[in-house]
N, C-alpha and C positions, 0 to 999 in steps of 0.2 A: 505494499500499501504505499502510494506517496501522498504524503501530508503538504497542501498549500497553504501557504501563509502571505493573502493579500495585503498589501499596506494601506489600499482606498476601497471605495463602493463601489470603483469603476472593475478594477483589479476583482472584487468576489465575484461581480457580475460575470465578470468571464470566466471564473471558476466554474461557477456555475452553470453557465452554457455549455462547458466543456464536459459538463456531468458528475464534478466534484459532489460527494455525499457530503452534506455538513456537519460537524462534529462539534460538542460544545469542552465540557470536559473529561468527556470518554467514560463518564461513571456508569453508564446505562448501558451504552453501543458495544462497549470491549468484548463481554463477556459472551454475548450473543456474535458479533463479528468470529470470535475465535472460535465458535461452532458452526457457524454457516457460512463462514467465509469473508475474507475483507474487500472491501472494494479497491477499484484499481484506484480511484481518487479518492481524498477528502479534501473538506476546505476547513480551517478555524478563523474566526473572524480576530482572535484575541489581538492583530494589530492593526485592525481598523478602528479608527479614532471615535466614529459615529457608534462605534459597538462598545467602547469601554467608558460612555460618559458616568458619571454619578452626578446629580444635583438635586434640589428639592423639587423638580418637576419632572425629571428624567431620568431612564436608568438604562444602560446598553446591554446586550443582550452576552454579550462576552465578559460580564461582568462578572468576578467570581463571590459567591455567597459569601463567604466570609470577608469580603470587600466592602459587601454595605453596610454602612454607619448614618451616623446620625445626619449627615446630607440628606437623606431622604426622609419621608414620614415615618411616623412611628409601626404605624401598623403594615408596611412591606419589612424595614428593619427586622422586627420580633417575628413576620413568619419566616427571613430568612435564617434568623438566628434556631430556630428549633427543627430545621432539614436534618436529616440523619444525625450524625455523627463529627466532631470536627474534621477528623480526615478527609469526610464527603464536602464539606463544606469549603475545605481549601482548596477544592479540585471542581465542584459543580458550577454551572455556569447559570445564569438568568434564562437564558432562550433554552438550555437544557432541561431548565425544570419545567417549565411551562408547555414546549412543543414537545419535550421526548420524555416525559416521565406522564405514568399514569394516577401518579398523587398529586401532580399538580400543586404543591406545597402554597407558590406563591400565587396562584391564579386569583383565590379568597381575598387577597389582599389587594391585587392589581386591578379585581372587578371592582371593589370594596372604593377605589381611588376616581372609578370611569376614566380609567387609563386607555388612551387608542394606541395602538400598535404601528409600528413602520416596517416595512417588512421587506426582504429582498429578494428579485427575481432577476432572470436573465436581462430580460426586457427593461429593468427599471425600478423604481422604489416606489412603492406605494403607501398610504395609510390607510386603516381597516379597523374593524373590531377585534376584539380576542376570540369573539365565538370563531369567525371565520378561521385564525393564525391556526385553534385549537382542533377544529373539525378540518382542515385542509392540510394541517402539519406544515406551513408557512415559513419560511426562512425567518425567525425575526431578526430584525438589526435595534431596535428601541422601544421602551414605551416612555409614552410622554403623558400628565396629568397636569391638572390644578391644583396645584397645592390647598389642602382641606383644612377648612377653621377647625375640626378638632377629629381624633381617629382612635382606635380601638382595636385590639385583636386577641385574641383567647381561643387555645388549642386543649381540649380534653387529655385527660390522661388513655390510655391502651393499653392492650395488654399484648406482649410480643407477638408476632404470627397471626394475629386475628388482622381486622375491620381495620382501614387506615383512621386514625384518631377524626374524632367532630372537632370541625372548628370553623369558627366565626370571626368576621372580618367587618367593620363599622366606621362610617365615615360621613360626615357632616359637610356639605359644599354650598358655598357662597351662589345666589344667583349672581348671573350675567353683570347686574346692576347694583349688586350689593346686597339685593333683597330676595325673599323666596330663597331660603337655604329650603336643601335638600337632603332625606338622608338616605345611605345607598347601603346595604349590608349582604354580603357574601355568606353562603355556609358552605361547607364541604360535610355531606354527610356519604359514608361509606366513599364509592369513586365517582359519585354524583357531586356537579357543584350547580348550586341556586344563588339566586341574584335577587333582590328588593330593592324600588327606588320610591321612595316615599317623600311627600311635603314635608319637612321639617316645623310642626306648628307646636303652640304654646300648648295644646293637650297632648303630654306624654302618654295617657292610654291610648287615645286615639290612635297616634304615632305605633304604638306600641301593638296595637290591633291589626293595623294595616300592615306591619310586618309581618308577624305571624301568620296573616293570613297566604301572606305571599311566599314565605318559605318556612315556616315551624310548623305548617301542618303537616302530623303525621311522623314529625320527631321525638325523640325518645324524650323523657322529662328531664334527664339532666340537661340535655341538649336544648331546649324550647328554654330551661332555667337560664342556660348562659346566654341566649340569644336575648333574654329580656334581661338581662343583665349589663351585660355590654351596649346595647340600644339606650338604656338608662342612664349610663355612667358620660357614654359619648353624648348624648344630647344632653347631659345637665352640664359637661364642661364646654360645650359649643355655647350656651347661655352664656355664659362668662368671660366668652373669648370679646 
């Protein structure tokens, strides 16, 4: 296998046009390749500047999870900090986690932030939503979002070898004109991820009821309570912002 290391978006597009297979930190694909055979060409975005950005409103796909720090919103930082072991976080990348992993540990946080994706294709760079990125396994270049007013994240304990732990990510966003705040909640229940988007009004119980209708029906009691606690806590903090 030959690993290509483009230094620009245009070079990366050329690699994809040649049929190179994207590789992130190789934490997920290496074992499969050892069993099924290695591709002739692979491409890493680790040297592409746009794939390595870390800022309050953007994150590159080649960023290693262990490098995600307080430059990004807390909901995304905490999600990254709970992925696997320290060894995994020193190797796994944002793009590999969201696109290549069945767990997609960063996806609920990104959905709560209402993140948009910039994807790379042989014929250009495009903006799209995360649903399309995941469904069609697009080559992720970066994520972008507007800085939230307040956010929160919680992962429940889970037994080793069992289903993935339940996750809830919450963020409150200001309207375009500074008014009309909205609250977004994303949960991972098993391997499924669901998202709610509701007006963030002064009636906390009405907000909770709207969220539960969209994402909490059918959840286990502990998961429902985690959703209620995170929504209540984040909405309270957003009122003090």
